[in-house]
C-alpha positions as CSV (number, residue, x, y, z in Angstrom):
1,M,56.3,74.6,55.1
2,F,57.8,78.2,54.7
3,L,54.6,79.2,57.2
4,S,55.1,76.3,59.4
5,L,59.2,77.3,59.7
6,G,58.2,80.9,60.2
7,V,56.3,79.9,62.9
8,T,58.5,77.5,64.7
9,G,61.4,80.9,64.5
10,W,59.0,83.2,65.3
11,L,59.1,80.7,68.4
12,T,62.2,79.9,69.2
13,A,62.6,83.6,69.2
14,C,60.3,84.3,71.9
15,V,61.4,81.2,73.9
16,S,64.7,83.1,74.0
17,D,63.5,86.1,75.3
18,I,61.1,84.4,78.0
19,D,64.5,82.6,79.1
20,Y,66.3,85.1,79.2
21,D,64.2,87.7,81.0
22,A,63.7,84.6,83.4
23,Q,67.1,84.6,84.3
24,Q,67.6,88.1,85.0
25,A,64.7,87.8,87.1
26,T,65.9,84.9,89.1
27,Q,69.5,86.7,89.0
28,Q,67.5,89.4,90.9
29,E,65.8,87.1,92.9
30,A,68.8,85.1,94.1
31,G,70.8,88.9,94.8
32,Q,73.6,88.7,92.5
33,T,74.2,92.2,92.4
34,G,74.0,95.3,94.3
35,N,73.4,98.8,93.9
36,F,76.1,101.7,95.3
37,T,75.8,105.2,95.8
38,L,78.2,107.9,96.9
39,N,78.6,111.5,98.9
40,V,82.5,113.3,98.1
41,S,82.3,116.2,100.5
42,S,85.1,118.4,101.0
43,G,86.9,119.3,104.4
44,V,89.3,122.4,103.2
45,D,89.8,124.7,106.4
46,F,92.1,126.9,104.6
47,T,89.2,129.6,104.0
48,T,91.6,132.0,102.4
49,I,91.6,133.4,99.0
50,T,94.8,134.4,97.6
51,R,95.5,135.7,93.8
52,A,97.2,132.5,93.2
53,V,94.8,129.8,94.3
54,D,91.1,130.4,94.8
55,E,90.6,127.7,97.8
56,N,86.8,127.8,97.1
57,A,87.0,126.2,93.8
58,Y,88.7,122.8,95.8
59,K,84.8,123.0,98.2
60,N,83.2,122.2,94.6
61,T,83.1,118.1,94.7
62,D,81.4,118.0,91.4
63,N,84.8,118.5,90.2
64,Y,87.1,115.9,91.7
65,N,88.1,112.9,89.6
66,V,86.9,109.4,91.3
67,T,88.0,106.2,90.7
68,I,86.6,102.9,91.3
69,T,88.4,99.9,91.4
70,D,87.5,95.8,92.3
71,S,89.4,93.6,94.8
72,K,91.8,92.8,91.3
73,N,92.5,96.4,90.7
74,D,90.7,96.6,87.6
75,V,88.7,99.8,87.2
76,K,85.4,99.9,87.3
77,F,84.8,103.4,87.2
78,S,86.7,106.4,86.4
79,G,85.7,110.2,85.9
80,T,84.6,113.1,87.4
81,Y,82.0,112.7,90.5
82,A,79.6,115.2,88.5
83,T,79.6,112.5,85.8
84,L,78.9,109.8,88.3
85,K,76.0,111.5,89.8
86,T,74.3,110.9,87.1
87,R,74.7,106.9,87.3
88,L,73.8,106.9,90.4
89,P,72.5,104.7,91.9
90,M,74.6,102.7,89.6
91,E,74.4,98.3,90.1
92,M,77.6,96.7,90.8
93,E,78.0,92.9,91.2
94,L,78.7,91.6,94.8
95,G,82.2,92.0,95.8
96,S,84.7,94.7,98.0
97,Y,85.4,97.8,96.6
98,N,87.8,100.7,97.0
99,I,87.3,103.8,96.0
100,T,89.5,107.1,95.3
101,A,88.4,110.7,95.1
102,T,91.1,113.6,94.2
103,Y,91.5,117.2,93.3
104,G,94.0,119.7,92.2
105,T,97.9,118.9,92.1
106,E,100.3,117.8,95.0
107,S,103.9,119.4,95.0
108,A,106.7,119.3,97.6
109,A,105.9,123.4,98.1
110,S,103.2,125.5,95.5
111,R,101.9,128.7,95.2
112,D,99.5,127.6,92.8
113,A,97.7,124.5,93.6
114,F,97.5,121.7,96.1
115,M,95.7,118.1,96.6
116,M,92.6,117.6,97.8
117,K,92.1,113.4,98.6
118,G,89.9,111.1,100.2
119,Q,89.8,107.2,100.1
120,S,87.2,104.7,101.5
121,T,86.4,100.5,101.1
122,F,83.0,99.5,100.3
123,T,81.4,95.9,99.8
124,I,78.4,95.1,97.6
125,Q,75.7,93.0,98.9
126,A,72.8,90.9,97.1
127,G,69.9,93.4,96.7
128,K,71.1,95.8,98.9
129,T,72.2,99.5,98.2
130,V,75.3,100.7,99.8
131,E,75.4,104.2,100.6
132,T,79.3,105.1,101.0
133,T,80.5,108.7,101.7
134,I,84.1,110.4,101.0
135,N,85.5,112.9,103.0
136,C,88.5,114.6,101.4
137,S,90.8,116.9,102.6
138,P,94.4,118.8,101.7
139,T,97.8,116.7,101.6
140,A,99.8,119.9,102.2
141,G,99.6,122.3,105.2
142,K,99.8,126.4,104.8
143,I,102.4,128.5,105.7
144,R,102.2,132.7,105.6
145,V,105.3,135.1,106.5
146,T,105.0,138.4,107.3
147,F,107.5,140.7,107.3
148,D,107.2,143.6,110.2
149,S,108.2,147.1,109.0
150,S,111.1,146.8,111.8
151,L,113.1,144.8,109.3
152,S,113.1,147.0,106.3
153,T,114.4,149.8,109.3
154,Y,117.2,147.8,110.0
155,C,118.0,145.3,107.1
156,D,118.5,145.7,103.4
157,V,117.8,142.2,103.2
158,Y,115.4,139.6,104.8
159,D,114.0,135.9,103.2
160,V,113.2,132.5,105.2
161,D,113.7,129.3,103.5
162,F,111.6,126.4,105.2
163,T,113.4,122.9,105.0
164,G,112.7,119.4,106.5
165,T,109.5,117.5,105.3
166,A,110.1,114.2,103.1
167,A,108.2,116.1,100.2
168,L,111.1,118.4,99.9
169,G,114.1,116.3,100.5
170,N,117.2,118.2,100.3
171,N,115.6,121.3,98.6
172,S,113.4,124.1,100.6
173,A,111.0,126.3,100.1
174,H,111.9,130.2,99.7
175,W,109.8,133.2,101.2
176,G,111.3,136.2,99.6
177,M,111.2,139.8,101.2
178,T,108.0,140.6,98.3
179,D,106.4,137.0,98.5
180,T,102.7,137.2,99.5
181,A,101.0,134.7,98.3
182,P,101.0,131.5,100.6
183,L,102.8,128.0,100.1
184,Y,101.5,124.9,100.4
185,L,103.9,122.2,101.8
186,A,102.8,118.6,100.9
187,L,102.6,116.5,104.3
188,A,103.0,113.2,105.9
189,E,99.3,111.7,107.1
190,D,100.2,112.4,110.8
191,G,102.1,116.2,110.0
192,E,105.5,117.0,110.2
193,T,108.2,119.2,111.4
194,V,109.2,122.4,109.5
195,N,112.2,123.8,109.9
196,Y,112.7,127.4,108.9
197,T,116.1,129.7,108.6
198,I,115.8,133.3,108.7
199,H,118.7,135.1,106.3
200,L,119.4,139.1,107.2
201,T,121.2,141.4,105.6
202,S,122.1,144.0,108.0
203,K,122.3,147.8,107.3
204,D,125.8,149.0,107.6
205,E,124.7,150.8,110.6
206,Y,123.8,148.3,112.4
207,A,126.2,145.6,111.6
208,T,128.0,143.3,114.6
209,I,131.7,144.1,115.1
210,Q,133.0,140.4,116.4
211,D,136.8,140.3,117.2
212,G,137.1,143.5,115.1
213,E,135.3,142.1,112.4
214,K,132.3,144.3,111.0
215,K,129.5,141.4,110.2
216,T,126.3,142.5,108.2
217,T,124.7,139.0,107.4
218,A,123.0,136.6,109.9
219,T,120.8,133.8,110.5
220,A,118.3,133.1,113.2
221,S,117.2,129.8,112.4
222,G,113.9,127.0,114.3
223,S,111.2,125.1,114.1
224,F,107.6,124.2,114.6
225,K,104.9,121.1,113.9
226,L,102.6,121.5,110.7
227,E,99.6,119.4,110.3
228,R,97.9,118.6,107.1
229,N,94.8,121.3,106.2
230,Q,96.6,123.8,108.8
231,T,97.1,127.2,108.5
232,K,100.3,129.2,110.2
233,L,101.3,132.3,110.1
234,L,105.0,133.9,111.1
235,N,105.2,136.9,111.9
236,V,108.8,138.4,111.7
237,K,110.0,141.3,114.0
238,A,113.1,142.9,114.3
239,N,114.3,145.2,117.1
240,Y,117.9,146.9,118.1
241,T,120.0,147.9,120.5
242,E,123.2,149.6,120.2
243,S,125.8,147.3,121.4
244,T,129.8,146.6,120.3
245,E,128.4,143.0,119.5
246,G,125.9,144.5,117.3
247,G,121.9,144.2,118.4
248,I,119.8,143.3,116.1
249,K,117.2,140.5,117.4
250,I,114.6,138.9,116.2
251,T,111.3,137.5,117.3
252,I,109.1,135.2,115.5
253,E,105.3,134.9,116.0
254,I,104.0,131.5,115.0
255,D,100.0,132.0,114.5
256,E,97.8,128.7,114.3
257,S,94.8,130.7,112.7
258,T,92.7,127.3,112.7
259,N,93.0,127.0,116.5
260,D,93.4,130.6,117.7
261,K,97.0,130.5,119.3
262,L,99.7,132.6,119.2
263,Y,103.5,131.2,120.1
264,V,105.9,134.1,120.6
265,I,109.8,133.0,119.9
266,E,113.1,134.8,120.5
267,V,115.5,134.0,118.2
268,P,119.1,135.0,118.7
269,A,120.7,135.7,115.2
270,T,124.0,134.2,114.4
271,W,126.2,136.4,113.0
272,V,128.6,134.6,109.9
């Protein structure tokens, strides 16, 4: 009897395994799952290495953080692209999925970092392999400022404040006399208009006289359109023509490095 029970138990286990394997085979034949594979690409075009940010590091997509969620917003994967690649192609249930890849940190204005981001959707179909590509690009634009030597000839102090973007709000991003590291400004998808105000404090001998009063401080303002993944260089120059009203004038060259266009703007200084 013990032998009979043992054989019966063994046969039951075998039948159970066979039923499970048959069920899995039936599901595969019915196409209850599909496969997914992914390519992540980096589209950073700033192409400048500074002491603050090595932009080449943003081209290494293995370090990007990837998150996959289903239609119910349940997370199906969260980790680096390097980790995900070891699991590809990944078997997934049928349905629609959202996928996001990010790298870096987004700030309203920063000299230390910027954000790379890409998003996509894909649908798993029965018994098929879906290949998806996410193209990641910066959510920021880059600004650089150079001060011509003429500024130090005529002025004791000169700097620039940038305002106007949604991320900055009522705040400003400052570029001082000795700053060299680029500013990365977070921008809306369609780009934004950036306002700039140049502050000048002239040397005493180049001050202006208005209504009999000597004035040494002045501002010069303007604006430009900045797109994501775009660099603009503001080259600020000064010239002086002696007159009783004061003769310091400001010239701003706005260089769109990515498009090889140069805009020269003559901006009058407003003395205050």
